[in-house]
C-alpha positions as CSV (number, residue, x, y, z in Angstrom):
1,X,0.0,0.0,0.0
2,X,1.2,3.5,-0.8
3,X,2.5,5.1,2.4
4,X,1.2,8.4,1.2
5,X,-2.4,7.4,0.8
6,X,-3.4,8.2,4.4
7,X,-1.7,11.6,4.3
8,X,-3.1,13.4,1.2
9,X,-4.8,12.8,-2.1
10,X,-2.7,11.7,-5.0
11,X,-0.7,14.5,-6.5
12,X,-0.7,14.8,-10.3
13,X,2.1,16.2,-12.4
14,X,0.4,19.6,-12.6
15,X,0.1,19.9,-8.8
16,X,3.7,18.8,-8.5
17,X,4.7,21.7,-10.8
18,X,2.6,24.2,-8.9
19,X,4.2,23.1,-5.6
20,X,7.7,23.3,-7.0
21,X,8.3,27.1,-6.5
22,X,7.3,27.1,-2.9
23,X,9.2,23.9,-2.0
24,X,12.3,25.1,-3.7
25,X,12.0,28.4,-1.8
26,X,11.8,26.4,1.5
27,X,14.9,24.3,0.6
28,X,16.8,27.5,-0.3
29,X,15.8,28.9,3.1
30,X,17.0,25.8,4.9
31,X,20.4,26.0,3.1
32,X,20.8,29.6,4.3
33,X,19.9,28.6,7.8
34,X,22.5,25.8,7.8
35,X,25.2,28.2,6.7
36,X,24.2,30.7,9.4
37,X,24.2,27.9,12.0
38,X,27.7,26.8,11.1
39,X,29.1,30.3,11.5
40,X,27.2,30.9,14.8
41,X,28.0,27.7,16.8
42,X,31.7,27.3,15.7
43,X,31.4,23.6,16.7
44,X,31.9,24.2,20.3
45,X,29.3,21.7,21.4
46,X,31.4,18.6,22.0
47,X,31.7,16.0,19.3
48,X,32.6,18.2,16.3
49,X,33.0,15.4,13.6
50,X,29.6,13.9,14.5
51,X,27.9,17.3,14.4
52,X,29.6,18.3,11.2
53,X,28.5,15.0,9.6
54,X,24.9,15.6,10.7
55,X,24.9,19.1,9.3
56,X,26.4,17.8,6.0
57,X,23.5,15.3,5.8
58,X,21.0,18.1,6.5
59,X,22.6,20.2,3.8
60,X,22.3,17.3,1.3
61,X,18.7,16.8,2.3
62,X,17.9,20.3,1.1
63,X,20.4,20.6,-1.8
64,X,19.5,17.4,-3.6
65,X,15.7,18.0,-3.9
66,X,16.4,21.6,-4.8
67,X,18.9,20.7,-7.6
68,X,17.1,17.6,-8.9
69,X,13.4,18.5,-8.1
70,X,11.9,16.5,-10.9
71,X,13.7,13.4,-9.7
72,X,13.2,13.7,-6.0
73,X,9.7,15.2,-5.9
74,X,7.9,12.0,-6.8
75,X,9.6,10.2,-4.0
76,X,8.8,12.9,-1.5
77,X,5.2,13.0,-2.6
78,X,4.7,9.2,-2.6
79,X,6.8,8.3,0.5
80,X,6.5,10.5,3.5
81,X,9.1,8.4,5.2
82,X,11.8,10.5,3.4
83,X,10.6,13.6,5.1
84,X,10.2,11.6,8.3
85,X,13.9,10.7,8.1
86,X,14.7,14.3,7.5
87,X,12.7,15.3,10.6
88,X,14.5,12.8,12.9
89,X,17.9,14.0,11.7
90,X,17.1,17.7,12.1
91,X,15.5,17.3,15.5
92,X,18.5,15.3,16.7
93,X,20.8,18.2,15.6
94,X,18.5,20.7,17.3
95,X,18.6,18.7,20.5
96,X,22.4,18.9,20.5
97,X,22.9,22.6,19.6
98,X,19.6,23.8,21.2
99,X,16.5,25.5,20.0
100,X,18.1,28.9,20.8
101,X,20.3,28.4,17.7
102,X,19.4,29.6,14.2
103,X,18.9,25.9,13.3
104,X,15.5,26.0,14.9
105,X,14.3,27.7,11.7
106,X,15.6,24.8,9.6
107,X,13.1,22.6,11.5
108,X,10.3,25.0,10.8
109,X,11.1,24.5,7.1
110,X,10.5,20.8,7.7
111,X,7.1,21.6,9.3
112,X,6.1,23.8,6.4
113,X,7.1,21.2,3.8
114,X,4.9,18.6,5.6
115,X,1.8,20.8,5.0
116,X,2.7,21.7,1.4
117,X,3.6,18.1,0.4
118,X,0.9,16.1,2.3
119,X,-1.9,18.5,3.0
120,X,-3.8,18.8,6.3
121,X,-3.5,15.2,7.4
122,X,0.3,15.2,6.8
123,X,0.6,18.6,8.6
124,X,-1.2,17.1,11.7
125,X,1.0,14.0,11.8
126,X,4.3,15.8,11.3
127,X,3.3,18.5,13.9
128,X,2.8,15.8,16.5
129,X,6.1,14.2,15.6
130,X,7.9,17.5,15.7
131,X,6.4,18.5,19.1
132,X,7.2,15.0,20.5
133,X,10.9,15.2,19.4
134,X,11.2,18.8,20.5
135,X,9.9,17.8,24.0
136,X,12.3,14.9,24.1
137,X,15.3,17.1,23.1
138,X,14.3,19.7,25.6
139,X,14.0,17.1,28.4
140,X,17.5,15.8,27.6
141,X,19.0,19.3,27.7
142,X,17.1,20.0,30.9
143,X,18.9,17.1,32.6
144,X,22.3,18.3,31.4
145,X,21.7,21.9,32.4
146,X,19.8,21.4,35.6
147,X,16.5,22.6,34.2
148,X,15.3,24.8,31.3
149,X,12.8,27.5,31.9
150,X,11.3,30.3,29.9
151,X,8.0,30.8,28.0
152,X,9.8,31.1,24.7
153,X,11.5,27.7,24.9
154,X,8.6,25.9,26.5
155,X,5.7,27.4,24.5
156,X,6.8,30.0,22.0
157,X,9.1,27.8,19.8
158,X,7.1,24.6,19.8
159,X,3.8,26.3,18.9
160,X,5.3,27.5,15.7
161,X,5.5,23.9,14.4
162,X,1.7,23.4,14.0
163,X,1.3,27.0,12.8
164,X,3.8,26.6,10.0
165,X,2.5,23.1,9.1
166,X,-1.1,24.5,8.9
167,X,0.2,27.4,6.7
168,X,1.8,24.9,4.3
169,X,-1.5,22.8,4.2
170,X,-3.5,26.0,3.5
171,X,-1.2,26.9,0.6
172,X,-1.6,23.4,-0.8
173,X,-5.4,23.7,-0.5
174,X,-5.3,27.0,-2.3
175,X,-3.2,25.4,-5.1
176,X,-5.6,22.4,-5.4
177,X,-8.6,24.7,-5.3
178,X,-7.2,26.9,-8.1
179,X,-6.4,23.8,-10.2
180,X,-10.0,22.5,-9.6
181,X,-11.4,25.9,-10.6
182,X,-9.3,26.1,-13.7
183,X,-10.4,22.5,-14.7
184,X,-14.1,23.4,-14.1
185,X,-13.7,26.6,-16.2
186,X,-12.0,24.6,-19.0
187,X,-14.7,22.0,-18.9
188,X,-17.4,24.7,-19.1
189,X,-15.6,26.3,-22.0
190,X,-15.4,23.0,-23.8
191,X,-19.1,22.4,-23.1
192,X,-20.0,25.8,-24.4
193,X,-17.8,25.3,-27.5
194,X,-19.5,22.0,-28.2
195,X,-23.0,23.6,-27.9
196,X,-21.9,26.4,-30.3
197,X,-20.6,23.8,-32.7
198,X,-23.8,21.9,-32.6
199,X,-25.8,25.1,-33.2
200,X,-23.6,26.1,-36.0
201,X,-23.9,22.7,-37.8
202,X,-27.7,22.7,-37.3
203,X,-27.8,26.2,-38.7
204,X,-25.7,25.3,-41.7
205,X,-27.9,22.2,-42.4
206,X,-31.1,24.3,-42.0
207,X,-29.8,27.0,-44.4
208,X,-28.8,24.6,-47.2
209,X,-29.6,20.9,-47.0
210,X,-32.8,21.0,-45.0
211,X,-34.5,23.4,-47.5
212,X,-33.6,21.2,-50.5
213,X,-34.8,18.0,-48.8
214,X,-38.0,19.8,-47.8
215,X,-38.6,20.9,-51.4
216,X,-38.0,17.3,-52.6
217,X,-40.5,16.1,-50.1
218,X,-43.2,18.5,-51.3
219,X,-42.6,17.6,-54.9
220,X,-42.6,13.9,-54.2
221,X,-45.9,14.2,-52.3
222,X,-47.6,15.7,-55.4
223,X,-46.0,13.2,-57.8
224,X,-48.5,10.4,-56.9
225,X,-51.4,12.7,-57.9
226,X,-49.9,13.4,-61.3
227,X,-49.0,9.8,-62.2
228,X,-52.7,9.0,-62.9
229,X,-54.0,12.4,-63.8
230,X,-51.2,13.9,-65.9
231,X,-48.4,11.4,-66.7
232,X,-46.5,14.0,-68.7
233,X,-46.4,16.4,-65.8
234,X,-45.5,13.5,-63.5
235,X,-42.5,12.7,-65.8
236,X,-41.4,16.3,-65.7
237,X,-41.8,16.5,-61.9
238,X,-39.8,13.2,-61.5
239,X,-37.0,14.8,-63.5
240,X,-37.1,17.9,-61.3
241,X,-37.1,15.7,-58.2
242,X,-34.1,13.7,-59.5
243,X,-32.2,17.0,-60.2
244,X,-33.1,18.3,-56.8
245,X,-31.9,15.1,-55.1
246,X,-28.6,15.5,-57.0
247,X,-28.3,19.1,-55.8
248,X,-29.1,18.0,-52.2
249,X,-26.4,15.3,-52.4
250,X,-24.0,17.9,-53.8
251,X,-25.0,20.3,-50.9
252,X,-24.4,17.5,-48.4
253,X,-20.9,16.8,-49.8
254,X,-20.2,20.5,-49.8
255,X,-21.4,20.9,-46.3
256,X,-19.2,18.0,-45.1
257,X,-16.2,19.5,-47.0
258,X,-16.8,23.0,-45.6
259,X,-17.1,21.6,-42.0
260,X,-13.7,20.1,-42.5
261,X,-12.1,23.1,-44.3
262,X,-11.0,24.7,-41.0
263,X,-8.3,22.9,-39.1
264,X,-8.0,24.4,-35.6
265,X,-4.3,23.3,-35.4
266,X,-3.2,25.7,-38.1
267,X,-3.5,29.5,-38.1
268,X,-6.5,31.4,-39.6
269,X,-4.2,32.8,-42.3
270,X,-3.1,29.4,-43.4
271,X,-6.7,28.2,-43.5
272,X,-7.6,31.3,-45.7
273,X,-4.6,30.6,-48.0
274,X,-5.5,26.9,-48.4
275,X,-9.2,27.6,-49.2
276,X,-8.4,30.6,-51.6
277,X,-5.8,28.5,-53.4
278,X,-8.2,25.6,-53.9
279,X,-11.0,27.9,-55.1
280,X,-8.6,29.6,-57.5
281,X,-7.7,26.2,-59.1
282,X,-11.3,25.2,-59.4
283,X,-12.6,28.5,-60.8
284,X,-9.6,29.6,-62.9
285,X,-9.6,33.0,-61.4
286,X,-6.3,34.4,-60.0
287,X,-6.2,35.2,-56.3
288,X,-3.7,37.7,-54.8
289,X,-3.3,37.1,-51.0
290,X,-2.4,39.8,-48.6
291,X,-2.5,38.0,-45.2
292,X,-1.0,39.5,-42.1
293,X,0.0,37.8,-38.9
294,X,-3.6,37.1,-37.8
295,X,-4.8,34.2,-35.7
296,X,-8.0,33.5,-33.9
297,X,-8.6,30.7,-31.4
298,X,-12.4,31.0,-31.3
299,X,-13.9,28.2,-33.5
300,X,-17.1,30.1,-34.1
301,X,-15.2,33.2,-35.3
302,X,-12.9,31.2,-37.5
303,X,-15.9,29.4,-39.1
304,X,-17.9,32.4,-39.8
305,X,-15.0,34.3,-41.3
306,X,-14.1,31.3,-43.5
307,X,-17.8,31.0,-44.5
308,X,-17.9,34.7,-45.5
309,X,-14.8,34.3,-47.6
310,X,-16.3,31.2,-49.2
311,X,-19.6,33.0,-50.1
312,X,-17.7,36.1,-51.3
313,X,-15.5,34.1,-53.7
314,X,-18.4,32.1,-54.9
315,X,-20.3,35.3,-55.7
316,X,-17.4,36.5,-57.7
317,X,-17.3,33.2,-59.6
318,X,-21.0,33.2,-60.3
319,X,-21.7,36.9,-61.0
320,X,-18.7,39.1,-61.4
321,X,-16.9,37.8,-64.5
322,X,-13.7,38.8,-62.8
323,X,-10.2,37.9,-63.8
324,X,-8.5,38.6,-60.5
325,X,-9.5,38.8,-56.8
326,X,-7.6,40.2,-53.9
327,X,-8.1,38.7,-50.4
328,X,-6.7,40.7,-47.5
329,X,-6.8,39.7,-43.9
330,X,-5.2,41.9,-41.2
331,X,-5.5,42.6,-37.4
332,X,-5.9,46.2,-36.3
333,X,-7.0,47.8,-33.1
334,X,-8.4,44.5,-31.7
335,X,-10.3,43.7,-34.8
336,X,-9.9,41.3,-37.7
337,X,-10.4,43.0,-41.1
338,X,-11.3,40.9,-44.1
339,X,-11.6,42.3,-47.5
340,X,-12.4,40.6,-50.8
341,X,-12.0,42.8,-53.9
342,X,-12.6,41.8,-57.5
343,X,-12.0,43.5,-60.9
344,X,-15.3,42.3,-62.4
345,X,-18.5,43.9,-63.7
346,X,-19.6,45.3,-60.4
347,X,-23.3,46.4,-59.8
348,X,-25.3,49.4,-58.7
349,X,-26.0,49.2,-54.9
350,X,-29.4,50.6,-55.5
351,X,-30.3,47.4,-57.4
352,X,-29.6,45.3,-54.2
353,X,-33.3,45.0,-53.2
354,X,-34.3,43.7,-56.6
355,X,-31.3,41.3,-56.5
356,X,-32.5,39.9,-53.3
357,X,-36.1,39.6,-54.6
358,X,-34.7,37.5,-57.4
359,X,-33.5,35.0,-54.8
360,X,-29.9,36.0,-54.4
361,X,-29.3,36.3,-50.7
362,X,-25.5,35.9,-50.6
363,X,-24.7,39.4,-49.3
364,X,-27.5,39.2,-46.7
365,X,-26.1,35.8,-45.5
366,X,-22.6,37.3,-45.2
367,X,-24.0,40.2,-43.2
368,X,-25.8,37.9,-40.8
369,X,-22.7,35.8,-40.3
370,X,-20.7,38.9,-39.4
371,X,-23.4,40.0,-37.0
372,X,-23.4,36.6,-35.2
373,X,-19.8,37.2,-34.1
374,X,-20.2,40.9,-33.2
375,X,-19.0,42.4,-36.5
376,X,-20.4,44.1,-39.5
377,X,-20.2,43.9,-43.3
378,X,-19.7,46.7,-45.8
379,X,-20.1,46.5,-49.6
380,X,-18.8,49.0,-52.1
381,X,-19.3,48.6,-55.9
382,X,-19.6,50.6,-59.0
383,X,-20.8,49.2,-62.3
384,X,-17.8,48.1,-64.5
385,X,-15.4,48.8,-61.7
386,X,-15.7,45.6,-59.6
387,X,-16.9,45.2,-56.0
388,X,-15.3,45.2,-52.5
389,X,-16.7,43.2,-49.6
390,X,-15.2,44.1,-46.3
391,X,-15.8,42.7,-42.8
392,X,-14.7,44.0,-39.4
393,X,-15.0,41.5,-36.5
394,X,-13.7,41.7,-32.9
395,X,-10.8,39.5,-32.3
396,X,-12.3,38.1,-29.1
397,X,-15.7,37.6,-27.6
398,X,-15.0,40.3,-25.0
399,X,-14.5,42.9,-27.8
400,X,-17.9,42.0,-29.5
């Protein structure tokens, strides 16, 4: 059985890394205390070689975990016996040179480490051990010196052990609470991202595939009536349904392809370049790219911007009769600026309502996509002088 199980919950690698700065600070402090102790006592307490050897071991017990933390920390966390051995050694040294020496603060470091490494249960156990050994050492010194008195020695010093251990346990609890809060926040963010992704996919299916399938269903429902009453019309409707089914299949393939066109692992600029390059090859229209150092980690923003680019380029292909298109993407003042400009036929903006009445809603769809992510769309066009579609979108949700 793991000897650490009764002291504290298992410590993962992330907690280990979060504990490292404080533990290293304590080990540094203990090394400084050892140096001060050596200069202060001058080895006038009897057996100099034995005391020197003990202080050398105490120095190694602080230096090695400090220097090789990644190697020693798992052992310290899994096996409290290592810190227990450190406790016995340091308290024996303290019993020889006395709690009045600076070395007392070294033992406080041991107490603090017990709380940091093993939490409240470990702090309680090590506090009891420290108090017991402190009392044992004080009793031994009392026999040699014909009694030891004083509030500081009898109460002031020993009470610092449970206080420092509790402080270490409190720090550990704060670190664990912070980690738990961060994990909960990350889980909430992932859940929200999943819900946004589901809503986006549902919206895309509703705007394209669902409408086509609904139309096929209506035409198929009427087909039965015309088979007996008007076979010629039934034949024509069957042809229309077949063509509509092919379009629906094409829309489904396009939707799947579009859902895969954005890879979160690459930058937004790289996604733009990949899509624009593919479109240029398929359409035969040259594309000039002016892409700055822009990246966006929000999946929803990335998708809507790519969808706006897709719709803008497809509008150019279908309506503009252009020879060249320029795609610009830059970041400025906390906003992403996207601009698609062509050298095609252009149109009169006053004709836009009639264009929409004719069933062309591409610009409206792009404007709606921009609004979903807190941005807006602007269109500039003059007949025979091409058109420019520009979008400004906040880089983050907070800026929307």
